[in-house]
C-alpha positions as CSV (number, residue, x, y, z in Angstrom):
1,M,-8.6,19.6,-1.5
2,I,-4.5,18.4,-0.8
3,S,-2.1,20.8,-1.8
4,S,0.9,20.3,-4.4
5,S,3.2,19.8,-1.9
6,T,1.6,16.3,-0.6
7,T,0.7,15.1,-4.0
8,W,4.0,14.7,-5.9
9,F,3.7,10.8,-4.9
10,L,0.1,11.2,-6.7
11,D,1.6,13.1,-10.0
12,M,3.7,9.8,-10.7
13,Q,2.1,6.8,-10.9
14,F,-2.0,7.3,-9.6
15,P,-3.3,7.7,-13.6
16,E,-1.7,4.5,-14.8
17,R,-2.9,3.0,-11.3
18,L,-6.4,4.1,-11.6
19,T,-6.8,2.9,-15.4
20,T,-5.0,-0.2,-14.6
21,L,-7.3,-0.9,-12.0
22,R,-10.3,0.3,-14.1
23,K,-9.7,-2.0,-17.0
24,E,-9.0,-4.8,-14.8
25,R,-12.4,-4.5,-13.0
26,G,-13.4,-4.4,-17.2
27,L,-15.2,-0.6,-15.6
28,T,-15.7,2.0,-18.1
29,Q,-14.5,5.1,-17.4
30,Q,-18.4,5.7,-17.3
31,A,-19.3,2.9,-15.0
32,L,-16.7,4.1,-12.6
33,A,-17.8,7.6,-12.1
34,D,-21.2,6.4,-11.5
35,M,-19.8,4.1,-8.7
36,A,-17.7,6.7,-7.4
37,G,-20.3,9.8,-7.7
38,V,-17.6,11.6,-10.1
39,A,-18.2,13.2,-13.0
40,V,-17.1,11.1,-16.1
41,L,-14.9,14.1,-17.1
42,Q,-13.3,13.8,-13.9
43,I,-12.5,10.3,-14.5
44,R,-11.0,11.4,-17.2
45,R,-8.6,14.1,-15.8
46,Y,-7.7,11.7,-13.0
47,E,-6.6,9.2,-15.8
48,G,-4.6,11.7,-17.8
49,G,-3.0,13.0,-14.7
50,S,-4.7,16.5,-15.6
51,A,-5.8,16.8,-12.2
52,Q,-5.8,15.2,-8.9
53,P,-8.5,14.1,-6.5
54,T,-8.9,14.7,-3.2
55,L,-8.7,12.3,-0.4
56,E,-12.9,11.7,0.0
57,V,-12.6,10.6,-4.3
58,I,-9.8,8.5,-3.5
59,R,-11.9,6.7,-0.8
60,R,-15.3,6.6,-3.0
61,L,-12.5,5.2,-6.1
62,A,-10.8,3.0,-3.7
63,I,-14.3,1.5,-2.7
64,S,-15.3,1.5,-6.4
65,L,-12.6,-0.2,-7.3
66,G,-12.6,-2.9,-4.3
67,V,-9.1,-2.1,-3.3
68,S,-7.8,-0.1,-0.1
69,A,-6.6,3.4,-0.9
70,D,-2.9,3.1,-0.4
71,M,-3.2,0.6,-3.2
72,L,-3.9,3.4,-5.5
73,V,-2.2,6.0,-4.3
74,F,1.3,4.3,-2.9
75,D,3.9,1.7,-5.5
76,E,4.1,-1.8,-3.6
77,Q,7.4,-1.5,-1.2
78,E,5.3,1.6,0.3
79,R,2.4,-0.1,1.6
80,G,1.5,-1.1,5.3
81,P,2.0,-5.6,5.3
82,S,0.4,-7.5,2.5
83,E,-2.9,-9.0,2.4
84,R,-1.5,-12.6,4.0
85,L,0.3,-11.1,6.9
86,R,-3.1,-8.8,7.8
87,Y,-4.9,-11.6,7.9
88,Q,-2.4,-13.6,10.0
89,F,-2.3,-10.7,12.3
90,E,-6.2,-10.3,12.8
91,A,-6.4,-14.7,13.2
92,I,-3.2,-13.7,15.7
93,S,-5.5,-10.8,17.6
94,R,-8.4,-13.7,18.1
95,M,-6.6,-15.8,19.7
96,P,-6.1,-16.4,23.2
97,Q,-3.8,-13.7,25.1
98,Y,-1.0,-16.5,26.3
99,E,-1.1,-17.7,22.7
100,Q,-0.5,-14.0,21.3
101,E,2.5,-13.8,24.2
102,V,4.1,-16.9,23.1
103,I,3.7,-15.8,19.0
104,K,5.3,-12.3,20.2
105,E,8.0,-14.1,21.9
106,L,8.7,-16.1,18.8
107,L,9.1,-12.7,16.4
108,D,10.7,-11.3,18.8
109,A,13.5,-13.9,18.7
110,M,13.3,-13.4,14.9
111,I,13.8,-10.1,14.7
112,I,17.0,-9.7,17.0
113,K,17.9,-13.4,15.2
114,T,18.1,-11.4,11.9
115,Q,19.5,-8.2,13.2
116,I,22.6,-10.4,14.6
117,A,23.1,-12.2,11.1
118,G,22.8,-8.4,9.5
119,T,25.6,-7.2,12.0
120,M,28.0,-10.1,12.2
121,A,27.9,-10.1,7.5
122,C,28.8,-6.2,8.0
123,I,31.5,-7.2,10.9
124,S,33.0,-9.9,8.6
125,T,32.5,-7.8,5.3
126,T,34.7,-5.1,7.1
127,A,37.0,-7.2,8.5
128,K,37.4,-8.8,5.2
129,E,37.8,-5.3,3.5
130,E,40.7,-4.0,6.0
131,S,43.3,-6.8,5.6
């Protein structure tokens, strides 16, 4: 069971996400309960916010809904890379090593460029404020 100190993030939006995803897929509470192997009463409690699922149940709900567990639990900005970015990383991982090195160097250069631009903007703003 998840302790109450680690479920604060579930309390806020998990019920709404679960309900929305279920309805988007055209599932009844009973159908989702059957797919996930939980009692329909538990689905009602999860959607109503009066109960929190275990990690195992979150996993089964995610599989039943065809989403990742992090999509059920976390806000978009709290999740890992987007689906498109994950696909790109997977494609890169299948490339020959030398091509991966070229891409890595390109990414490193772009990151440094962005960091420098951010630093320069900050310096410019500070200089304007001081004058």
